[in-house]
C-alpha positions in Angstrom: -0.1 0.0 0.0 2.7 2.4 0.9 5.3 3.6 -1.3 8.8 2.1 -0.9 10.6 4.8 0.9 7.5 5.3 3.2 6.7 3.2 6.5 5.4 -0.3 5.7 2.9 -1.6 8.2 3.0 -4.9 6.8 6.6 -5.1 7.2 6.3 -3.1 10.6 4.0 -5.7 11.9 5.8 -8.8 10.5 8.8 -7.7 13.2 6.4 -7.8 16.3 5.2 -10.5 18.3 2.7 -11.5 21.0 2.6 -9.2 23.9 1.5 -9.9 27.6 -0.2 -8.4 30.1 -0.7 -8.8 33.7 -3.8 -8.6 36.6 -6.4 -6.5 38.1 -6.5 -4.7 41.1 -7.6 -1.7 43.0 -6.0 1.7 42.5 -5.4 4.7 44.3 -7.2 8.0 43.8 -6.4 10.3 40.5 -3.5 12.6 40.5 -3.7 16.0 39.2 -2.7 16.7 35.9 1.1 17.5 35.3 2.0 21.0 36.6 4.6 21.8 33.9 4.4 21.7 30.3 8.1 21.8 29.9 8.6 18.3 31.8 8.9 15.1 30.4 6.2 12.9 30.1 7.0 9.6 32.3 5.8 6.3 31.0 5.0 3.1 32.2 5.0 0.4 29.8 2.6 -2.9 30.4 3.0 -5.6 28.3 6.6 -5.4 26.7 6.5 -8.1 23.8 7.2 -7.3 20.3 4.6 -4.4 19.5 5.6 -2.8 22.9 9.5 -3.1 22.3 8.9 -1.4 18.9 7.3 1.2 20.9 9.9 1.6 23.5 12.5 1.8 20.9 10.6 5.1 19.3 10.0 6.6 22.7 14.0 6.4 23.5 14.2 8.3 20.2 11.9 10.9 21.7 13.7 11.1 24.8 16.7 12.4 23.4 14.5 15.3 22.3 13.5 15.9 26.0 9.9 14.7 25.3 9.6 11.8 27.9 11.0 9.3 29.3 10.3 5.4 30.4 10.4 5.3 34.1 8.6 1.7 34.4 8.0 -1.5 32.7 5.8 -4.4 33.2 5.4 -8.1 32.2 4.2 -11.7 33.2 7.2 -13.2 31.3 10.5 -12.2 33.4 12.8 -12.7 30.3 10.8 -9.8 28.4 10.5 -7.9 31.5 14.2 -7.9 32.1 15.2 -6.9 28.3 12.8 -4.2 28.4 14.2 -2.8 31.6 18.0 -3.1 30.1 16.8 -1.5 27.0 15.0 1.8 28.8 16.4 2.0 32.5 12.7 2.1 33.7 12.0 0.2 36.8 10.7 -3.3 36.4 7.3 -4.5 37.6 5.6 -7.8 37.7 2.0 -6.3 38.3 0.7 -3.6 36.3 -1.1 -2.3 39.5 1.9 -1.0 40.9 2.9 0.9 37.5 -0.3 2.9 37.6 -0.1 3.4 41.3 3.3 4.8 40.7 4.3 8.6 41.3 6.9 8.5 38.9 4.4 7.6 36.2 2.4 10.3 34.4 1.1 8.0 31.3 0.9 4.6 30.7 1.1 2.6 27.6 -1.0 -0.6 27.3 0.4 -3.1 25.0 -0.9 -6.3 26.4 -3.4 -8.8 24.5 -6.9 -7.2 23.9 -8.8 -9.0 27.0 -6.9 -6.7 29.2 -6.9 -3.1 27.1 -10.5 -1.9 28.9 -9.9 -3.2 32.3 -6.0 -1.4 32.5 -7.5 1.5 30.8 -10.4 1.8 33.1 -8.0 1.5 35.9 -5.3 3.5 34.9 -7.9 6.6 34.3 -9.2 6.2 37.6 -5.8 6.3 39.2 -5.2 9.9 37.2 -2.8 8.3 34.3 -3.1 9.3 30.7 -3.3 6.5 28.4 -1.7 5.4 25.0 -3.4 2.0 24.4 -2.8 -0.2 21.5 -5.5 -1.1 19.2 -8.4 -2.5 19.4 -9.3 -0.1 22.2 -11.1 -3.3 23.7 -11.5 -6.7 23.3 -14.5 -7.4 20.5 -16.8 -9.0 23.5 -16.5 -6.5 25.7 -18.2 -3.1 24.1 -20.0 -2.5 27.5 -16.7 -1.8 28.5 -15.6 0.4 25.5 -18.3 2.7 26.4 -17.0 2.6 30.1 -13.6 3.4 28.9 -15.1 6.8 27.0 -16.7 7.5 30.5 -13.7 7.0 32.7 -11.3 9.0 30.5 -13.9 11.9 30.8 -14.8 11.6 34.7 -11.0 11.8 35.2 -10.3 14.4 32.8 -7.5 12.2 31.3 -6.0 12.0 27.8 -6.0 8.9 25.6 -4.7 7.9 22.2 -5.5 4.5 20.6 -2.6 3.1 18.9 -3.8 3.1 15.1 -1.0 4.9 13.6 -2.0 5.6 10.1 -4.2 8.6 12.0 -0.7 10.4 12.1 -0.8 11.0 8.3 -2.1 14.5 7.2 -3.7 12.9 4.0 -7.0 12.4 6.1 -7.0 16.3 6.7 -6.6 16.8 3.0 -9.6 14.5 2.4 -11.5 16.0 5.1 -10.8 19.8 4.1 -11.7 18.7 0.5 -15.1 16.3 1.3 -17.3 18.8 -0.7 -16.0 18.2 -4.0 -17.3 14.7 -3.9 -20.8 15.3 -3.2 -23.2 12.7 -1.8 -20.9 10.0 -0.5 -22.1 6.6 -1.3 -19.4 3.8 -0.9 -15.9 3.6 0.7 -13.3 0.7 0.7 -9.8 -0.1 2.2 -8.0 -3.3 2.9 -5.0 -4.9 4.4 -4.0 -8.2 3.0 -0.9 -9.9 4.2 0.6 -13.4 3.0 3.1 -15.6 5.0 4.0 -17.5 7.6 3.1 -14.3 10.5 4.5 -15.7 13.9 2.2 -13.7 15.7 -0.6 -15.7 14.2 0.9 -19.2 14.5 -0.5 -21.3 17.3 2.9 -23.2 16.7 5.0 -20.6 18.2 6.7 -21.0 21.5 9.9 -19.8 23.2 10.8 -22.6 25.9 12.0 -20.0 28.5 8.3 -19.2 29.0 7.6 -21.9 31.9 4.6 -21.0 34.1 5.3 -20.8 37.6 8.9 -20.1 37.1 9.3 -17.0 34.4 5.7 -16.9 33.4 2.8 -15.9 35.4 -0.1 -17.5 33.4 -3.0 -17.1 35.7 -2.5 -13.2 35.9 -1.8 -12.8 31.9 -5.3 -14.8 31.7 -7.1 -12.5 34.2 -10.0 -14.9 34.2 -12.8 -12.9 36.4 -11.2 -9.4 35.7 -11.1 -10.0 32.1 -14.1 -12.5 31.4 -11.5 -15.1 30.1 -11.9 -18.8 30.9 -9.5 -20.6 33.0 -7.3 -23.0 30.5 -4.1 -24.7 31.2 -0.9 -23.2 29.7 -0.3 -23.6 26.0 2.5 -21.8 24.2 0.4 -20.9 21.0 -2.2 -18.9 22.9 0.3 -16.8 24.5 2.7 -16.2 21.5 -0.1 -16.0 19.0 -3.0 -15.0 21.0 -4.6 -13.0 17.8 -5.7 -16.4 16.9 -8.0 -17.2 19.4 -11.4 -15.7 20.1 -10.8 -15.7 24.1 -8.0 -12.9 23.6 -8.6 -11.2 20.0 -10.7 -11.3 16.9 -7.8 -11.8 14.6 -7.8 -9.9 11.4 -11.1 -8.2 12.6 -9.6 -6.4 15.4 -5.8 -6.3 14.5 -5.9 -5.0 10.7 -9.4 -3.4 10.8 -8.8 -0.8 13.3 -6.2 1.1 11.2 -8.2 0.7 8.0 -11.5 1.5 9.3 -10.7 4.5 12.0 -9.5 6.9 9.2 -12.9 6.7 7.5 -14.8 6.9 10.7 -12.6 10.1 11.3 -12.7 11.5 8.0 -16.3 11.4 7.2 -17.6 11.8 10.9 -19.2 8.6 10.9 -21.6 7.6 13.9 -22.8 4.1 14.4 -23.7 1.9 11.4 -27.1 0.3 11.1 -26.3 -2.6 9.5 -23.3 -5.0 10.0 -22.4 -8.2 8.0 -19.1 -9.6 8.3 -18.0 -13.0 6.2 -14.9 -15.1 5.2 -13.1 -18.2 6.5 -10.5 -20.4 7.2 -9.4 -21.3 3.9 -5.6 -21.8 4.3 -4.4 -22.0 7.7 -5.2 -25.2 9.0 -2.7 -25.1 12.3 -5.1 -24.9 15.3 -6.0 -21.0 15.0 -9.7 -20.1 15.6 -9.6 -17.1 13.7 -10.2 -16.5 10.0 -7.8 -16.1 7.0 -9.6 -14.0 5.1 -12.5 -11.3 6.1 -14.8 -9.0 4.7 -16.9 -6.5 6.3 -19.7 -4.2 5.0 -21.0 -1.2 7.5 -24.1 0.3 6.4 -24.4 3.6 7.9 -28.0 5.7 7.9 -28.2 7.6 4.8 -24.9 6.4 3.5 -22.3 5.2 2.8 -21.3 1.6 2.8 -18.1 1.2 4.3 -16.1 -2.0 3.3 -12.9 -3.4 4.5 -11.2 -6.5 3.5 -8.3 -8.1 5.6 -6.3 -11.3 4.7 -3.7 -13.4 6.1 -3.1 -15.8 3.0 -3.0 -13.2 0.0 -1.4 -9.9 -0.6 -3.5 -8.4 -3.2 -5.0 -5.5 -1.9 -8.1 -3.0 -2.7 -7.3 0.6 -3.9 -8.6 2.7 -1.1 -11.3 4.9 -2.3 -14.5 7.2 -1.0 -16.7 7.2 -4.0 -19.1 10.0 -4.2 -22.0 11.1 -6.9 -19.5 14.1 -7.9 -16.1 12.6 -7.8 -14.2 10.2 -5.8 -11.0 10.1 -3.4 -8.4 7.6 -4.6 -5.4 6.7 -2.3 -2.7 4.3 -2.5 -3.1 3.8 0.9 -1.8 6.3 3.6 1.3 8.0 3.0 0.3 8.6 -0.6 -1.0 11.5 -2.6 -4.9 11.9 -2.7 -6.3 12.0 -6.4 -9.6 13.5 -6.6 -11.3 11.8 -9.7 -14.5 13.7 -11.0 -17.5 11.3 -12.0 -18.4 11.9 -16.1 -21.9 11.6 -14.9 -21.7 14.7 -13.1 -19.6 16.7 -15.6 -16.3 15.0 -15.4 -13.0 17.2 -15.7 -9.4 16.4 -15.0 -8.0 14.3 -12.2 -5.9 16.8 -9.5 -3.8 15.5 -7.0 -2.8 16.9 -3.5 0.2 15.9 -1.4 0.3 15.5 2.2 3.5 16.5 4.3 3.1 14.3 7.4 3.4 10.8 6.6 1.9 7.9 9.3 4.6 6.5 11.6 4.7 5.5 15.5 6.7 8.4 16.2 4.0 11.2 14.9 1.6 9.1 16.6 3.6 9.6 20.2 4.2 13.1 19.2 0.4 14.0 19.1 0.2 12.0 22.2 2.6 13.9 24.2 1.6 17.2 22.9 -2.1 16.5 24.1 -0.6 15.2 27.6 0.7 18.9 28.0 -2.2 20.6 26.4 -4.9 18.4 27.5 -6.5 18.5 23.9 -8.2 15.5 22.4 -5.7 13.1 20.2 -6.0 12.2 16.6 -7.5 8.9 17.6 -9.1 9.3 20.8 -11.6 7.4 22.9 -14.6 8.6 21.3 -13.8 7.9 18.1 -12.5 4.4 19.3 -15.8 3.5 20.7 -17.3 4.1 17.4 -14.9 2.1 15.6 -15.2 -0.8 18.3 -19.1 -1.0 17.8 -18.3 -1.6 14.3 -15.5 -4.5 15.2 -17.4 -6.1 17.8 -20.9 -6.4 15.5 -18.7 -7.5 12.7 -17.4 -10.5 14.7 -20.6 -11.5 15.9 -21.9 -11.5 12.8 -19.2 -13.7 11.3 -19.4 -16.0 14.2 -23.0 -16.3 13.9 -23.9 -16.1 10.3 -26.3 -13.2 11.0 -26.7 -9.6 10.1 -26.5 -7.2 13.0 -27.4 -3.5 14.0 -26.4 -1.6 17.0 -28.8 -0.1 19.7 -27.3 3.0 20.6 -29.9 3.5 23.9 -28.7 0.1 25.3 -25.1 0.4 23.7 -25.7 -3.5 22.6 -25.1 -5.2 19.3 -28.1 -7.6 18.1 -29.2 -9.5 15.2 -31.5 -7.9 12.4 
């Protein structure tokens, strides 16, 4: 999708592995917002697996600019914890409640498996910490907690960024500023298709150094009552490839789709879909995983548009990114590419024009946005209210796929139900 010289999310995520979390506990009362805008933001990282390790590398670069420092790291796997502490100089913790209660932490990075995102975010907000949480904002089957995340952030006057790095690209600003040229918006599409033995999706993944009761706290990773995850005996694949199991993730539907759906929800200011259908299947990978290897989701919004997103793990042939209007269409080559405005012949035609942005997507600008908002107390580019609207679509999509039924969303009750 991206040009060769631009950041490539596909390659970027191939280098990451599964991340680990920890257990839920009571927290102390909120701290006041940071007193001085000139201070470094002190960050505590929870879940120091592959994705977090990438974040820590970026944060160490931002530390050199005086913007932040990593003061705490936490993981249930001692090998990861020790490596993160050595890399950052942050104080190591085995229990994440100690991180969010630390007076030396202003903001937390939550890079655990999905089932811990909401419980940790809510607790961190109540403890007075600002939050950078990896996508998806919550587990797909915790939609009620997604709403509680929004409420906790608002009630405690916190700043939150969801880790959808595509949102740091200014091509979305160009699109929003030129929407009137499209006329009535009818249809939107995007995709993220990949092919190959991606380790964080392989149930055969293992590290013999992870030994429950010695180097790994498996019970804390599960969380059970706090996370609604069933208690199971340890299986290496569930720990290292959690994205392939419904208990902890929605696979492509919550790994890839937040990145390729959030820009549309933000740019077009979409609220909640009225009809959601998700189809696909497990056509290639027969290795013990539960999730599909190709997924197609269609979202119908009241009065339009229909939004279609496609994700795959067994083909890398992508769709063009498009916003189709009655008068013209926006054509993208994915994020970090020029925006082409293609007039419709039926609306008079005309020449195709091209607009180029200046800020290409990457992890560092996404962090810059968050760190700036921690100081200004403004909303981030991928804030929690946007995250909630996206989670409604993601949750409904997976429920549609698993049930074979079309779904709708009742905003009054906050529940997804069959049509």
